[in-house]
C-alpha positions in Angstrom: 0.0 0.0 0.0 1.3 3.4 -0.9 1.9 6.0 1.8 1.2 8.8 -0.7 4.9 9.6 -1.4 6.0 10.0 -5.0 9.4 10.2 -6.5 9.9 12.4 -9.6 12.2 10.2 -11.7 12.7 13.0 -14.3 14.1 15.2 -11.5 16.5 12.5 -10.6 17.5 12.2 -14.2 18.1 16.0 -14.3 20.3 15.8 -11.2 22.3 13.0 -12.7 22.8 14.9 -16.0 23.9 18.0 -14.1 26.4 16.0 -12.0 27.8 14.4 -15.2 28.2 17.9 -16.7 29.9 19.0 -13.5 32.2 16.0 -13.6 33.2 17.0 -17.2 33.9 20.5 -16.0 36.0 19.1 -13.2 38.0 17.0 -15.6 38.7 20.1 -17.7 39.7 22.0 -14.5 42.0 19.2 -13.5 43.7 19.2 -16.9 44.1 22.9 -16.8 45.6 22.9 -13.3 47.9 20.1 -14.2 49.2 21.2 -17.5 48.4 24.9 -18.0 49.6 26.4 -14.8 53.2 25.2 -14.9 55.7 28.0 -14.6 59.3 27.2 -15.3 62.0 28.0 -12.7 63.7 30.6 -14.9 60.4 32.6 -15.1 61.0 33.5 -11.4 64.5 34.8 -12.1 68.0 33.7 -11.7 68.9 32.5 -8.2 72.3 34.3 -8.5 70.6 37.7 -8.9 67.3 37.0 -7.1 67.8 34.9 -4.1 64.1 34.3 -3.5 63.5 32.8 -7.0 63.8 29.3 -5.7 61.4 30.0 -2.8 58.9 31.5 -5.2 59.1 28.5 -7.5 58.7 26.1 -4.6 55.7 28.0 -3.3 54.2 27.9 -6.8 54.7 24.1 -7.0 53.1 23.7 -3.5 50.1 25.8 -4.5 49.7 23.9 -7.8 49.8 20.6 -5.9 47.2 21.8 -3.4 44.9 23.0 -6.2 45.3 19.6 -8.1 44.5 17.8 -4.8 41.4 19.9 -4.2 40.1 19.3 -7.7 40.7 15.6 -7.4 38.9 15.5 -4.1 35.9 17.4 -5.5 35.9 15.1 -8.6 35.8 12.1 -6.3 32.9 13.5 -4.2 30.9 14.4 -7.3 31.5 11.0 -8.9 30.4 9.2 -5.7 27.2 11.4 -5.5 26.3 10.9 -9.1 26.8 7.1 -8.8 24.7 7.0 -5.7 22.0 9.1 -7.3 22.0 6.8 -10.4 21.6 3.7 -8.1 18.7 5.3 -6.2 17.0 6.3 -9.5 17.4 2.7 -10.8 15.9 1.3 -7.6 12.9 3.6 -7.9 12.5 2.7 -11.6 12.6 -1.0 -10.8 10.1 -0.6 -8.0 7.8 1.4 -10.2 7.9 -1.3 -12.9 7.2 -4.0 -10.2 4.2 -2.0 -9.0 2.8 -1.8 -12.5 3.3 -5.5 -13.0 1.4 -6.2 -9.7 -1.4 -4.0 -10.9 -1.9 -5.9 -14.1 1.0 -4.7 -16.2 -0.8 -1.8 -17.7 -1.1 1.8 -16.6 -4.9 1.3 -16.2 -4.4 -1.3 -13.5 -6.5 -4.0 -15.2 -5.2 -7.3 -16.6 -8.1 -7.5 -19.1 -10.0 -10.4 -17.5 -13.3 -8.9 -16.3 -15.6 -11.8 -15.7 -13.3 -14.7 -15.4 
């Protein structure tokens, strides 16, 4: 017997689509942070004339690593949430199908055998 609660499967589909799009964006951000933010040591200057050049390059490398780690962590979280959402949606879809089958397999709820 139903307790009156309904699940909007199309809303779950929309959430899943948005999460997949977000994962795609996170992949792009990860690639950008990994490959397009590299600054060579000589861009910070020569250590003979600018003693802090090595420290600046090291700080840059640390910040770059932290950014990559944050993006990787977010990617993992979003992936886990989208997978869980997909599984929940699948379970609701299976239950909806089972309910229809119990009611006669048609949306009208009749199995076609009126007087038998």
